[in-house]
N, C-alpha and C positions, 0 to 999 in steps of 0.2 A: 372352269371345266371345258374340256374339248367338245366341239360339236360333233355328234355322231355322224359317220358317213351314211349315205342312203343306198339301199339295195332294193331295186324294184323287181318284183316277180313273186310267185308263190313258192314257199319253201319246198313243196313237193316236187318242183322242176329240178332235174338232175344238175342243170347248169347253175341255177341259183344256189343249190345247196353246196356245190363246189366252192363258190365264193365265200359262203357263210363259214364253211370249215376253215378256209384259209384265214378269214378275219378272226375266228376264234383262236387259231394257232398263234396269230400274231397279237392277240389280245387287244384287238381294235374294237371300239364301241361302234355299233351300227344300229340303224333304224331300218327294219324290213317293211317295205310298203307293198303289200301283196295286191296283185292286180286280179280282177275278175276276167279271166280269159274268155269265159263263155259269153260275156257281154262285150268282147273285143275292146277292152280298155287299153290293151297294148297297140291298138291301131288308131288311137285317138291323136289328133294333132299335137297336143302338148307332150305326149310320150314320144312321138316320132321325132321331136326335137332332141331327145336324149338318145334314142336308139332308132336310127333311120330305117332299119329293116323291121322294126315292129315286132321284136322278139324279146326274150328275157335271158339273162339278167340285163339290167342297166344299172349303172353305178355312178353316184355323184359324190365327190369329195370337194366341198366348197364350189368353186366355179369350174372345176374339172368334171367332164362327163366321159364315161367309158363304157363300151360293150364288148362282149365275148369273154366268157368266163376265165379262160386261161390267161388271156392278156390282163385281165383285171387282177388276177392272182399274182402275176409277175409284178405288176405295178404296186400293189399292196406290200409285197415283200421288198422291193427295192426302195420304196419311200420309208418304210419302217423297219430298217435294217436292224436297229438296236432293240426293237421291242419283241416280246414273246419268243418264239422259236427262231433263233438266229440262224439255224442251219436250213431252214425251210426252202430257200433258194440259193443255198451255197454261199461260201465266203471267199472264193477264189475262182479264176476263170475255168479251171479244170472241173471243179465241182459243178459250176453252172452248166458247163458243156455236157456233163454226164446227166444232170437232171433234165436239161433240154432235150437230149436225144431220146430219153424215156418218156418225156411228155409227148414228143412227136410220135413215138410208138404207140402211145395211149390214144392220141387223136387220130392217127392214120390207120393203125392195125387193130387196136382193141375197140375203139369207140363204134366203128360202123356196125359189126355184128352184135356187139353187146347193146347197143341202142335199139337196133331192130327187135332184139329179144325183150328188151324192157318194155317197148311199146306193145309188142304182141302179147306178152304174158301178164304185164301189170296194168297197163292202161287200156288196152282194147276192151278187156272185159268190163271195166268201169264205165267206159263210154258206150257199151253195148254194140261193139263192132266185132264182126266175125273175124276170128283168128285166121292167119294165113299159115296153114301147116307147112307149106313148102318153104316159105321164108323162115319159119322157126327151124326146120330141119337144116337148111343151108347155113343158117347163121351159127347154130350149135357147132357144126362141123368146122367152120371158120374160126370160131372162138376157141375151140380145142387146140388147133394148131398154134395160136397165139399163146395160149396158156402153157403149152409145152415148152415154148421158148422161155417163158417167165419162170417156169418151175426150175429149169436148168440155171438161169441167172440167180434165182433166189436160193439155190444150193451153194452158190459162191459168195454172196453177200446177203446181209440181213434184209436190206431193202433194195429196191430196184436200182437206185443210183449210187449205192454204196452202203455204209453201215449206220446212216442216219436217215430218219423219217424226213422226206422232202415233198415238194409239190408232185413229183413223179408218182409217189404212192398216193397222196391225197386225191389226185385227180381221178383215181379209180373208184373212190369210195361210193359215189351216188349210184352208178350203174350196178355195181356188184351188190350193194344193199338190196336193190329190187330183185335182182336175179336170185340171190340166196333166199329171199323171202317169198319168191314165186311159187305157186302151187304146182311146181314141176320138178320132180325128183332128179331127173337128168341134168337140168340146169344148175340146181343146188349143188349136186355132186361135183360140178366142174370146179367149185372152189373149196369144198369141204371134205372130199373123199381122200383115202389114203393113197390113191393113185397119183396124187399130186401133193405129196407131203409138204413141199416148201411153199406152194401157193396157199395151202390150207393154214400153215403156221402164220404166214404173212397176213392173210386176211384177218385171222384171229387178233393179231397184234394191231393192225391199223384200225380195225372197226370198233375196237374197245378204247380208243383214245377219247379223252374228255372233249376234245374240240368237236369230234363227230357226234358224240352223245348229246351234245347241246343242239346240234342241228336236228337230230331225230326228235328231240323234245318239242321242236317247232312244228312238226308234221301234225295235221289235223288227226284227232283220235277217231278210230273207226266208230 
């Protein structure tokens, strides 16, 4: 029996859950080693040997250690080409280039405003931190512009990189999950209203995949 790979970090982390979703898609066994961030376990010397910046996730596959969730996902797909979802990172140079360009769009255009909103709307209340209404307002406006581009693209193809579900779609799951669940009607409507039919259809499809449901099952129950 193969030794499970190790993923360090709490499942609630958006970056950790991105990696877990990828592992589920590729049907790779893993051991989730949750760190107590409030006790700064991610800053301890032993962990810093795995992740020099003291962040999560960190990933171990036998004697290989990696960090940065999108890089980990690419590695998992490349190493396990014949396992699970074979289309997750494409099967030819053009498919990979298309996936990479939308992964870059996610990382450079979608992630900054959506991550700000996730923190302000989902995590700040839990941490009893006052929300920054200005940051929320500005991030919503930036995110609307990104999603307008997505809606046009998703009117042309079923998924962002084409007609197959790929890392380009998967990478969006964690942040959108928190924003749709946030107690903020405007933010939820960004992904579910009829004003962006294609985005709404896309979100319904990707969020109901078994690989993502398994990640949600790992979240602590309220």
